[in-house]
N, C-alpha and C positions, 0 to 999 in steps of 0.2 A: 504494500500500500504506500503510495507516494503522497506526501502532504505538500501544500504550497509554501508553508513556512519552514525554514531550517530548524534544526534541533535547538540551536541557541535561542531563537525567538520563542520557541515553546517553553523553554526553561525560564526565560525572562517573564513571559506571560504568567506562568505558574507562580513565580516569586511575587509579581505585582498583585495577583489575586490574593495571596496570603497577606500582603500588606493591607489591602482593602478590608479583608475580613478582620484583621487586628484593629483597624480604625473603627469599624462598626462595633466590634466587641467593647471597645473603650467607651462608646456612647451608650451602651446598655446600662440600665440601672432601675431601681425601684421608682415607679411613677408617683405622682402626687394624687391623693384620693379626693373625693368630693367633700369629705368631712375633715380631712387633715392635710396640712401643707408639708411637703417634704422639700426643705431648702437644698437638698443634694442635687436637684434637677438643674441648678444653676452653677454646678461645680466647673472648674476650669477643665478638668479632664473630659467632661461630657460636652461642653460648649466649644472648646477651642482645640484641645489636643486631638481628640478623636476625629473630628472633621478634617483637620490638617493632615493627619496621617492617611486618611482615606483619599483625600485629594492628591497627595503625593503618590499613592498607589495607582490612581487612575492616570496620572501623568506618566508614570513608569510604564503602564500598560500601553499607552499611545506610542511611546518610544520603542517598546518591545515589538509592537506590530509593524512600525515603519522602519525599524533598523534593517539595513541591508549589509550583510557581511561582505568583505572584500573577496574577490575571486583570486585564486592562486595562479 
C-alpha cells in the first residue's frame, strides 16, 4: 500500500495530534453548577495554557502536512 505522505510526515502528524490532545486535556476540569460557583473555571491552565498548546499542535500539524523532504 502506497501513501501520498512520506513516513516522516506521518510521524510529525502523529506527534502534533498528541500535542493537540494534551492541550485539550489541560482544558478539562470540573464545571460550575447552577447552585454553586467553581472559580477553577477561570484558572490560567484552562484559559491560557491549554488553548496555546492546542494551537501550537494545530500549527505543527499544518507544517507536518506541507513539509516536503529533500530528494536525494
